[in-house]
N, C-alpha and C positions, 0 to 999 in steps of 0.2 A: 226484201229479197229480189223483187222485180222492179225495174225502172218504171216510173209513172209515165202515162201516155203523154203528158205535157212535156216531159224531158225528151221523149223520143221525137216529138214534133219539133222541138227546138233544135234537135241535132240535124235536121234536114234543112238546108239553106233554101231561101226563097228562090234563088237562082236555079237550084237543081229541081225544084218543083216545077219551074217554068220550062226546064230543059230535061226531059225524061232520059235522053241519051246520057247526059252527064251523071245522073243518079244511077243508071244501070252500070255504067263503067266503074263508078266508085264502089258500088256494092259487089260487083264481080271481082274486083281486085282484092277487096277485104276478105271475101269468103274464100277465094282461091288461095290466099296466103294462109288462112286458118286451116284449111283442109290439107295444104301441103305440109304444114307442121305436124299435123296428126299422122299423116302417112309416113313421115320420116321418123318420128319418135315412137310410134306405137306399132310394133310389128304384128301384134295380134289381129286387129281389125283393119289393117292397112288395105287389104284387097277390096273390101266392100266400100271403104271410104274413097278409094280411088275411083270405083265405079260411080259413086255419087258425083264425084268431081269432074270426070273426064269429058263429058259431053258438052259442058259449058257451065256458066254460072247458074247456081240454083235460083238466084234472084231474077236474072234477066231473060233466061231462055224461053219462058212461057208467059211472060207478062204481055197482056194485050196492048194494042196500040191506043185504045181509047184512054182518055185522061182519067185520072183518079183524083178525088178530093184530097186535101191536106190530111184530113182525119183517116181516110182510107189508106193513104201512104204510110201513116204512122202505124196502122195495124199490120200492114204488109211487112214493115220493117221489124215490128215486134215478133212476128212469126219467124222471120229469117234469123233474128237474134236468138230465139228459142232453139232453132235448129242448130245454129253454130255452137251455142253453149252446150247443148245436149251431146252433140258429136264429140266435142272437146272432152267432156267428162267420160264418155264411153271409151274414147281413144286412149285415155290414161289407164294403163293396166295395174298400176301400183296402188297398194293400200286397200284393196277390196277384202272384206272379211265375210265368211260364210254365215248367213243367218239361218237358212233352212235348206235341207236337201230331202227331196221326196223320192220314194222308191222307184218311180218311173223316170227319174233323171232330172226332173224339174228342180231348179235351185234358185235361191234368192241370196244375193250378195249385198253388202252395204259398205259405205265409206262416209266419212265426215269431211265436208269441204268448208274452208274458212268463210267463203262469201255466200254459201248456199245453205249449209247445215247438213243433216244426214240425208243421204239419197239411197235409194234401193234399186237393185238391178235384177230383173227376172230373166232367166235364160231357159227357154223351153224349145222343144221340137214338136210341131203339130203335124199330124198325119193327113195333111191336105195341101194341095198345091198353092203356091203364093197367090195366084189370082183369086182363089176362093177366100183365102184369109183376108186379103186386101179389100175385097168387095164387102165382106162382113164388117170390118173395122172402120172403113172409110166411107164407102158408098152407102152403107146402111147404119151409120153411127147413131141415127135417131132411134133405131130399134134396139139399142143395147139394153134398155130397161126391160125388154121382153124376156131376156135370157140371163141377165146378170142380176141376181138379187141384191147385190151391193149398190146397184144403180137404180134410182127411182125414175129418172127421166133425163134424156139428153135432147136438147132442142137447138136447132140452128137458128140464130137470130139474124144473121146477115152473111151473105156470100160476097166476097171481094175478089173479082177475077176468077181464075181457074183453080188457084191453089190455096186460098185463104178463106177461112170462115170464122165467125164469132159464135160461140156456143154458150148455152146455159145448162149446167149439169146439176142435178139434184142427187145427192148420195143418200142412201137409206141409212137409218140408224142401225148401229151394231146390236147384236143380241144382248138383251138386258139393258139396252140403252146406255151402255158404257160410254159410247161416243154418240152424241145426239146428231140429228140431221144437219148436214152441211150442204152448202151449195157453192158453185164456182161459176165465174164468168171468165171464159178463156178465148184467146186467139189461137187458132190452129193452122198449121201450114203443112200440106201434104205434097211430097215430092217423089217422083219416080225417075230413076236413072239406071239404065241397064237392067240388071236383075235385082236391084236393091230398091226398096221402098221405105220412105221415112215419113212418119206422122209426128210432128213436133208441136209443142204448145207451151203456153204460159198464161198466167192470170193477167187480166186487163180490166179496164174500166169501160163501161158501156152505159151511156145515159138512160137508155130505154129499159135497162134492167137494174133497178136499185136493189138494195137488200130486201129480202123477202121475209115476211112474218113466219116465225116457226123454224127458220134456218139461220145458222151461223155462216156468214160469208167467209169461206176459207180461201187460201191461195195455193196455187200449184205452179210448178215450173222452176227452172226449165225441165221439161219432161219430153219423152219421145218413145215411139215404138219403131223398131227397125225390123223389116221383114226381108229375108233373102232365102233362096232355095238352099236346102241342105246339100252340101257337097256330095256329089255322087248319087243323089236321090232327089231329082227334081219334083217328085210327087209329094215331098215333105217340105215343110217350111220352118226355118229357124227364126224364132221370135225373141227379140231382146226388148225389154220394157224398162226404161229408166223412169223411176217415180220419185218426185220431189214434192212434198206437200207440207204446208203449214196449216194445221187444222184449226188454229186459233182457240180461244177459250183456255181454261185451266185444265190441263191434262198431264199426268205424270209421263215422263219420257218412256218409261218401260211399257206403259199401255200403248202409247203411240207406235213404238217400234213393233210391238206384237201385232197390233191391228194392221199396220201397213204391210208387213211381210206376209201375213196371212191373207190379206186382200189380194196380193199378187198371185199367191198359190191358188186361191179360189177362182180368180179370173181365168187362169189357164184351164182349170177343170170345166168351168162353165162354157168357155169358148169351145172346147172339144165337144162337149155335149151338143152345143148349138150346131156346129159344123157336121156332126154325125146325123142330124135330122134330115130326112128326105126333103128335097126341094119340091115345093108345091108347084104344080103345073097349072098355068092359066087355061081358061076355057077357050 
């Protein structure tokens, strides 16, 4: 489902690694073309896709001047690829089917993609401003295990520049151990443009984090969370979560579909509870 790190490294020429300007230009053109197609063909989310695009390339605009290693560049490219693929999936409004609708308006949709498999899409509105939600999901991502019982631990293994991190996530076993403990190694790419924030990711390989005893190494991606203020109500945030996971192991599809859609509904509830807690003031 996801390209191997070695293939991504091979896709970057030695000349471009020596010439950062050339790499930025190439990535900028590619991403600009992709987002242009989304904005043209997808009337639904075109406004926020345009906001992501309009200020400059997501790849080049905030990349520091300091040189990156070949491996670092491969991780940056993987994060950008996850972002592009995720936006492309969300931008296509056709074929989505309703999985779950909750009384408060939360809903989970799904569709099957030939090259990815079944993906799930959570659409919710959170009664908190965007900055608060972004801070919890991005700046405090390592604390997610404190408030989301479906997550055992999130650990940042490496930071690459301002926008890219490598993480190790441990998922808790489901009730009754229907789905045993899984873990993931992911590259994540966080971007902010205008009033839209995107946190995208996909599974990767990381030599310092081999498979762990007691966990099945699962794969995720392309996946992303998109945050943007609710139209006409800037104190509320619309959150869209695209989820794509291969849990590995032998599991019936009916169980996988039920677990993943319920995981998204539960996430929204736990996030609201977390954000409703009073902020502790330092001494």
